[in-house]
C-alpha positions as CSV (number, residue, x, y, z in Angstrom):
1,M,0.0,0.0,0.0
2,K,2.8,2.4,0.9
3,R,4.6,1.5,-2.3
4,T,1.4,2.3,-4.3
5,I,1.0,5.7,-2.7
6,S,4.7,6.5,-3.2
7,K,4.4,5.7,-6.9
8,F,1.3,7.9,-7.1
9,S,3.1,10.8,-5.5
10,L,6.1,10.3,-7.9
11,I,3.8,10.5,-10.9
12,I,2.2,13.7,-9.6
13,F,5.6,15.2,-9.2
14,L,7.0,14.1,-12.6
15,V,4.0,14.9,-14.7
16,F,1.7,17.4,-13.1
17,I,4.2,19.9,-11.7
18,P,6.5,20.3,-14.8
19,L,3.5,20.7,-17.1
20,Q,2.0,23.3,-14.8
21,T,5.3,25.2,-14.8
22,Y,5.7,25.0,-18.5
23,S,2.1,26.2,-19.1
24,Q,3.0,29.5,-17.5
25,K,5.4,30.4,-20.4
26,Q,2.9,30.3,-23.3
27,Y,2.5,33.1,-25.8
28,K,-0.2,34.0,-28.3
29,P,-0.5,36.7,-30.9
30,G,-1.9,39.9,-29.6
31,F,-1.4,43.7,-29.4
32,I,-1.4,46.6,-27.0
33,I,-2.9,50.1,-27.3
34,T,-0.7,52.8,-25.9
35,N,-2.0,55.8,-24.0
36,N,-1.6,57.7,-27.3
37,M,-4.0,55.2,-28.9
38,E,-1.2,53.6,-31.0
39,R,-1.6,49.9,-31.8
40,I,1.5,47.7,-31.6
41,E,1.4,44.1,-32.7
42,G,3.3,41.3,-31.0
43,E,2.9,38.4,-28.7
44,V,1.3,38.3,-25.3
45,E,2.3,35.9,-22.5
46,I,-0.7,33.8,-21.2
47,L,-1.1,34.2,-17.5
48,S,-3.8,33.5,-14.9
49,D,-6.7,35.9,-14.6
50,I,-5.2,37.3,-11.3
51,F,-2.0,38.3,-13.1
52,N,-3.8,39.5,-16.2
53,A,-5.5,42.1,-14.1
54,Q,-2.1,43.4,-12.8
55,Y,0.2,43.5,-15.8
56,V,0.8,42.2,-19.3
57,N,4.1,40.7,-20.6
58,F,4.4,41.9,-24.2
59,N,6.9,40.8,-26.9
60,N,7.1,43.2,-29.9
61,G,9.5,40.9,-31.7
62,N,12.7,42.4,-30.2
63,T,12.1,43.0,-26.5
64,L,9.9,41.5,-23.8
65,I,8.3,44.4,-21.8
66,R,6.0,44.3,-18.8
67,Y,3.2,46.9,-18.9
68,T,1.1,47.9,-16.0
69,P,-2.4,49.6,-16.2
70,D,-1.1,53.1,-15.8
71,Q,1.4,52.6,-18.7
72,I,-1.0,51.5,-21.6
73,N,-4.6,51.9,-22.5
74,S,-5.5,48.3,-23.3
75,W,-4.3,45.0,-24.7
76,C,-5.8,42.0,-26.5
77,I,-5.1,38.3,-27.1
78,E,-6.0,37.0,-30.6
79,D,-8.9,39.4,-30.9
80,N,-10.8,37.2,-28.4
81,R,-9.8,38.5,-25.0
82,M,-9.6,42.2,-24.5
83,F,-8.4,44.1,-21.4
84,V,-8.7,47.8,-20.7
85,S,-7.1,50.0,-18.0
86,K,-9.7,51.2,-15.5
87,T,-9.6,52.6,-11.9
88,I,-11.7,50.8,-9.3
89,M,-12.0,50.8,-5.6
90,E,-10.3,48.0,-3.7
91,D,-10.0,47.9,0.1
92,D,-11.3,51.5,0.2
93,E,-8.5,52.8,-2.1
94,E,-8.4,53.6,-5.8
95,K,-6.5,51.1,-7.8
96,A,-5.6,50.9,-11.5
97,V,-6.2,47.5,-13.0
98,F,-6.9,45.8,-16.3
99,L,-10.5,44.8,-16.5
100,E,-11.5,42.2,-19.0
101,Y,-14.3,42.9,-21.5
102,I,-17.1,40.4,-21.4
103,I,-19.2,42.6,-23.7
104,K,-17.9,45.8,-25.3
105,G,-20.7,48.0,-26.8
106,Y,-22.9,50.9,-25.9
107,T,-23.0,49.4,-22.5
108,S,-19.9,47.3,-21.6
109,L,-19.6,44.5,-19.0
110,F,-16.2,43.7,-17.4
111,T,-14.8,41.1,-15.0
112,Y,-11.9,41.3,-12.6
113,T,-10.2,38.6,-10.5
114,A,-8.7,40.0,-7.4
115,E,-5.6,38.6,-5.7
116,N,-7.7,36.7,-3.2
117,Q,-9.4,35.0,-6.2
118,E,-12.7,36.9,-5.8
119,I,-14.4,37.5,-9.1
120,R,-15.9,40.9,-9.4
121,Y,-18.1,42.4,-12.2
122,F,-18.3,46.0,-13.5
123,I,-20.5,47.8,-15.9
124,Q,-20.2,51.1,-17.9
125,K,-22.8,52.8,-20.0
126,G,-21.3,55.0,-22.7
127,E,-18.9,57.4,-21.1
128,D,-20.6,57.3,-17.7
129,Q,-18.8,56.3,-14.5
130,I,-17.9,52.7,-14.2
131,R,-20.0,50.9,-11.6
132,E,-19.6,47.6,-9.8
133,L,-22.3,44.9,-9.9
134,K,-22.2,43.3,-6.5
135,M,-24.2,41.9,-3.6
136,G,-24.6,44.3,-0.7
137,R,-24.7,44.0,3.1
138,R,-26.9,45.9,5.5
139,V,-28.3,45.6,9.0
140,N,-32.0,44.8,9.2
141,E,-34.5,45.9,11.9
142,E,-33.5,43.0,14.1
143,G,-29.9,44.2,14.1
144,K,-28.7,41.3,11.9
145,E,-26.5,41.7,8.9
146,V,-28.2,40.5,5.8
147,V,-27.1,40.2,2.1
148,Y,-29.2,41.8,-0.6
149,Q,-29.0,42.3,-4.4
150,E,-27.4,45.7,-4.6
151,Y,-26.6,45.2,-8.3
152,L,-30.3,45.3,-9.1
153,G,-30.4,49.0,-8.1
154,V,-27.5,49.7,-10.4
155,L,-29.2,48.0,-13.3
156,R,-32.5,49.9,-12.7
157,I,-30.6,53.3,-12.9
158,L,-28.6,52.4,-16.0
159,F,-31.5,50.7,-18.0
160,D,-34.2,53.1,-17.1
161,D,-34.6,54.2,-20.8
162,C,-35.8,50.7,-22.0
163,E,-39.2,49.5,-20.7
164,E,-38.7,46.0,-22.0
165,I,-35.4,45.6,-20.1
166,K,-36.8,47.1,-16.9
167,E,-39.2,44.2,-16.6
168,Q,-36.2,41.7,-16.8
169,I,-34.2,43.3,-14.0
170,P,-35.9,41.7,-11.0
171,S,-35.2,38.2,-12.4
172,T,-31.6,38.8,-13.2
173,S,-29.3,36.4,-11.3
174,F,-26.0,37.4,-9.9
175,G,-23.0,36.3,-12.0
176,M,-21.7,36.0,-15.5
177,P,-24.7,34.3,-17.3
178,G,-27.3,36.7,-15.8
179,F,-25.2,39.9,-16.4
180,K,-24.3,38.9,-20.0
181,K,-27.9,38.2,-20.9
182,I,-29.3,41.5,-19.7
183,V,-26.5,43.7,-21.0
184,K,-26.9,42.0,-24.5
185,N,-30.6,42.5,-24.4
186,Y,-30.2,46.2,-23.4
187,N,-27.7,46.9,-26.2
188,N,-30.1,45.3,-28.7
189,C,-33.0,47.4,-27.2
190,I,-31.0,50.6,-27.7
191,D,-29.7,49.8,-31.2
192,P,-30.5,46.3,-32.7
193,T,-28.2,47.0,-35.7
194,A,-25.1,47.9,-33.7
195,D,-22.1,45.6,-33.6
196,Y,-20.5,44.8,-30.2
197,F,-17.7,42.6,-29.0
198,E,-18.5,39.5,-26.8
199,R,-15.9,37.3,-25.3
200,K,-16.2,33.7,-26.3
201,D,-14.2,30.9,-24.9
202,K,-14.6,27.3,-24.1
203,S,-15.2,27.9,-20.4
204,E,-18.7,29.1,-21.2
205,R,-19.8,25.7,-22.4
206,M,-22.3,24.1,-20.1
207,F,-21.1,20.5,-20.7
208,D,-17.8,18.9,-21.5
209,F,-17.6,15.4,-23.0
210,E,-14.4,13.3,-22.6
211,V,-13.5,10.1,-24.4
212,L,-10.9,8.2,-22.4
213,V,-8.6,5.2,-22.6
214,G,-6.1,4.2,-20.0
215,Y,-4.0,1.7,-18.1
216,N,-4.6,0.6,-14.5
217,F,-2.2,-0.6,-11.9
218,P,-4.2,-2.4,-9.2
219,N,-3.2,-3.7,-5.8
220,H,-5.5,-6.3,-4.2
221,E,-5.6,-7.5,-0.7
222,I,-7.8,-10.2,1.0
223,T,-8.5,-9.8,4.7
224,K,-10.8,-11.4,7.3
225,N,-13.6,-9.1,8.5
226,D,-14.7,-11.4,11.3
227,K,-12.0,-12.4,13.8
228,D,-14.3,-15.3,15.1
229,A,-14.7,-16.7,11.6
230,P,-13.1,-20.0,10.7
231,Y,-9.5,-20.0,9.3
232,D,-9.1,-19.9,5.6
233,Y,-6.0,-20.1,3.4
234,L,-7.1,-16.9,1.7
235,E,-5.9,-15.0,4.8
236,E,-2.3,-16.0,4.1
237,T,-2.0,-15.6,0.3
238,T,0.4,-13.7,-1.8
239,V,-1.7,-11.7,-4.2
240,E,-0.3,-11.2,-7.7
241,S,-2.3,-8.4,-9.3
242,K,-2.2,-7.8,-13.1
243,S,-2.5,-4.5,-14.9
244,H,-5.3,-4.0,-17.4
245,I,-6.8,-1.5,-19.9
246,S,-9.8,0.7,-19.2
247,F,-11.9,2.8,-21.6
248,G,-15.0,4.9,-21.2
249,L,-16.6,8.3,-21.2
250,N,-17.0,11.3,-18.8
251,V,-19.5,14.1,-18.8
252,S,-18.9,17.2,-16.7
253,V,-21.1,20.2,-16.0
254,N,-19.5,23.6,-15.5
255,V,-20.8,25.1,-12.3
256,P,-22.4,28.6,-12.9
257,N,-20.8,31.5,-11.3
258,A,-17.9,29.3,-10.1
259,K,-15.0,29.8,-12.6
260,G,-13.0,26.6,-13.1
261,L,-15.3,24.4,-11.0
262,S,-17.2,21.5,-12.5
263,A,-19.0,18.3,-11.5
264,G,-18.8,15.2,-13.5
265,L,-20.1,11.6,-13.9
266,G,-18.2,9.0,-15.8
267,V,-18.3,5.3,-16.8
268,L,-15.2,3.2,-17.3
269,Y,-15.1,-0.4,-18.5
270,S,-12.3,-2.9,-17.7
271,N,-11.6,-6.6,-17.1
272,W,-9.6,-7.4,-13.9
273,N,-7.9,-10.5,-12.8
274,F,-5.4,-11.6,-10.1
275,D,-4.0,-14.7,-8.5
276,A,-3.8,-15.3,-4.8
277,I,-1.3,-18.1,-4.0
278,H,-0.7,-20.0,-0.7
279,E,1.9,-22.7,-0.1
280,H,2.5,-24.9,2.9
281,E,4.2,-28.2,3.7
282,L,2.2,-31.2,4.9
283,L,3.8,-33.1,7.8
284,A,2.7,-36.6,6.7
285,P,3.5,-37.5,4.1
286,Q,6.3,-35.2,3.3
287,E,4.5,-33.2,0.6
288,K,3.9,-29.6,-0.3
289,E,0.5,-28.2,-1.1
290,R,0.0,-25.1,-3.4
291,I,-3.4,-23.4,-3.4
292,I,-4.1,-21.0,-6.2
293,F,-7.1,-18.7,-6.1
294,S,-7.7,-17.2,-9.6
295,Y,-10.1,-14.3,-9.6
296,K,-11.5,-12.9,-12.9
297,Y,-14.1,-10.2,-13.0
298,T,-15.5,-7.4,-15.2
299,V,-15.8,-4.0,-13.7
300,V,-17.9,-1.0,-14.7
301,T,-16.7,2.0,-12.7
302,L,-19.0,5.0,-12.2
303,P,-16.9,7.9,-10.8
304,I,-18.8,11.0,-9.4
305,R,-16.3,13.9,-9.0
306,I,-15.8,17.6,-8.4
307,R,-13.0,19.1,-10.5
308,Y,-11.2,22.4,-10.3
309,T,-9.3,23.7,-13.3
310,F,-6.6,26.3,-13.0
311,G,-6.6,29.0,-15.7
312,L,-8.2,29.0,-19.1
313,N,-5.2,29.0,-21.3
314,K,-3.8,26.3,-23.7
315,F,-2.5,24.3,-20.7
316,K,-5.1,23.8,-18.0
317,P,-4.0,21.8,-14.9
318,F,-6.8,20.4,-12.7
319,V,-7.4,18.5,-9.5
320,S,-10.4,16.3,-8.8
321,A,-11.9,14.3,-5.9
322,G,-15.1,12.3,-5.4
323,Y,-16.6,8.9,-4.9
324,C,-16.7,5.9,-7.3
325,F,-19.1,3.0,-7.5
326,K,-18.0,-0.2,-9.2
327,I,-20.5,-2.6,-10.6
328,I,-19.2,-6.2,-11.2
329,P,-21.5,-8.0,-13.7
330,K,-19.1,-10.9,-14.1
331,N,-17.5,-12.3,-11.0
332,N,-15.8,-15.6,-10.6
333,M,-13.0,-17.0,-8.3
334,T,-11.8,-20.5,-8.8
335,R,-9.7,-22.5,-6.3
336,T,-7.1,-25.1,-7.5
337,N,-5.2,-27.4,-5.1
338,E,-1.9,-28.7,-6.3
339,L,0.0,-31.4,-4.4
340,Y,3.8,-31.7,-4.9
341,N,6.6,-33.8,-3.6
342,L,9.2,-31.8,-1.8
343,D,11.4,-32.2,-4.9
344,G,8.8,-30.3,-6.9
345,T,7.1,-33.2,-8.7
346,M,3.3,-32.7,-9.0
347,I,1.3,-35.5,-7.5
348,S,-2.2,-34.3,-8.1
349,M,-4.4,-31.3,-9.0
350,T,-8.0,-30.8,-8.0
351,S,-10.4,-27.9,-8.5
352,K,-12.8,-26.7,-5.9
353,P,-16.2,-25.0,-6.3
354,K,-16.0,-21.3,-7.4
355,M,-16.2,-18.5,-4.8
356,V,-17.9,-15.2,-5.3
357,F,-17.5,-11.7,-3.8
358,E,-20.3,-9.1,-3.9
359,S,-21.1,-7.7,-7.3
360,R,-20.3,-4.1,-6.2
361,Q,-17.5,-2.0,-4.7
362,S,-17.3,1.6,-3.6
363,G,-14.6,4.0,-2.4
364,F,-13.1,7.4,-2.9
365,I,-11.2,8.7,-6.0
366,V,-8.7,11.6,-6.2
367,G,-6.7,12.7,-9.2
368,V,-4.6,15.3,-11.0
369,G,-4.2,16.0,-14.6
370,I,-3.9,18.6,-17.4
371,K,-5.7,19.5,-20.5
372,Y,-4.0,21.0,-23.6
373,E,-5.9,22.9,-26.2
374,L,-5.4,20.9,-29.4
375,L,-8.1,22.7,-31.4
376,K,-10.7,25.4,-30.7
377,F,-13.3,22.7,-30.0
378,A,-11.1,19.9,-28.5
379,D,-8.5,19.4,-25.7
380,I,-6.1,16.6,-25.1
381,H,-6.9,15.1,-21.7
382,F,-4.3,13.5,-19.4
383,E,-5.1,12.3,-15.9
384,V,-3.6,10.2,-13.1
385,N,-6.0,9.2,-10.4
386,Y,-6.0,6.9,-7.3
387,Q,-9.1,4.8,-6.4
388,Q,-10.1,2.7,-3.5
389,G,-12.8,0.1,-3.2
390,K,-13.8,-3.0,-1.2
391,S,-16.4,-5.8,-1.3
392,D,-17.3,-8.6,1.1
393,G,-17.4,-12.2,0.2
394,F,-20.7,-13.9,-0.8
395,P,-22.5,-15.9,1.9
396,G,-22.7,-18.9,-0.4
397,D,-25.4,-21.2,-1.7
398,A,-25.8,-24.7,-3.0
399,T,-23.0,-24.3,-5.5
400,T,-20.6,-21.8,-3.8
401,P,-18.9,-21.9,-0.4
402,D,-19.5,-19.2,2.3
403,I,-16.7,-16.6,2.2
404,S,-18.8,-13.8,3.8
405,F,-16.1,-13.4,6.5
406,L,-13.6,-12.2,3.9
407,T,-13.2,-8.7,2.4
408,L,-11.5,-7.9,-1.0
409,K,-9.8,-4.5,-1.0
410,S,-8.8,-2.9,-4.3
411,N,-6.5,0.0,-4.5
412,M,-5.6,1.3,-8.0
413,I,-3.6,3.9,-9.9
414,C,-5.2,4.7,-13.2
415,I,-3.5,6.7,-16.0
416,L,-6.0,8.1,-18.6
417,L,-5.5,9.7,-21.9
418,G,-8.3,11.1,-24.2
419,L,-10.0,13.9,-25.9
420,S,-12.3,16.5,-24.4
421,F,-15.0,18.2,-26.4
């Protein structure tokens, strides 16, 4: 067990950490707009949203320069992500930051990720003052602090000139989807023919579908769960687990208003097998008995997980945790007794009735991985996860012996590779 965990830790170190570090040094075509409104083409370093709000590393072909919000007007990545220098209030002080455009039009919507990872939203109508869309806090008549929808008041002030939109304000939810919808509707209300910029990226997809294939490295252990149960040779066996291939699908749902967070359900199919071997000498006559338990079973694994993805660039490291259920539709363990002379010559071999464990297992699953943007609509998915599960022996019937006092524990490292759409 310790060896399994140490291997898992080594894989994390050798695969996940270097890829995460490398991903911080990616560049894409882009440009900056100086304070004199001059456009300069070049390449922009891809950073996390927290750092994008503080500075931009720009390569004009000759020199790599870091610009802060007070040094340039705006910057852009591949005409898809646009940032503009604005002054906002943070910790009761004015602060110059780069806000990212979600919508740029007659009324513009911005987002900003603070150093504490809080995601904030701002709105600006024409050349008016920029305002924050936020939840407010106040003390009620009972002296308790309550949270209220302060952003609704801001929307009522800004959208007072469109009766159709005024009716939509009370039902506007806090967060990206609700704000985007009402700002787009308002811009269309003011001028249906006007063009406006809208940020589009894969993070806005509601669902992600993953096709996966991988290799599993299991470790099985048979233990007695009832100390008063009769002795069985399975208690003192050497288990020889065999690696096997898995393949399947995973569907994840991006959690609204929680950037990078998703919940997923998957299904993985694989065939497992292992041998449990026990040897002992017989006192009379001088012979040696070898007992082989061969266990073959088909496993359908259903992992339910929460995943957090860091960043939205070409390289997207992630961590996940959850619970997995294993359904075992085919389940068969056979017992073979081999009798040898002490010189190794086989005397006889007999087969015993098959033994069966429960047709289900369950346990936790944790993992790390990384996605790489292969195409605009597809990512390469690489993941390493660790799974645990256990099942008790079947009480037995007319054809199978009682092994209900035994428990089969399965610990496994799984390496998966696939495509995410």
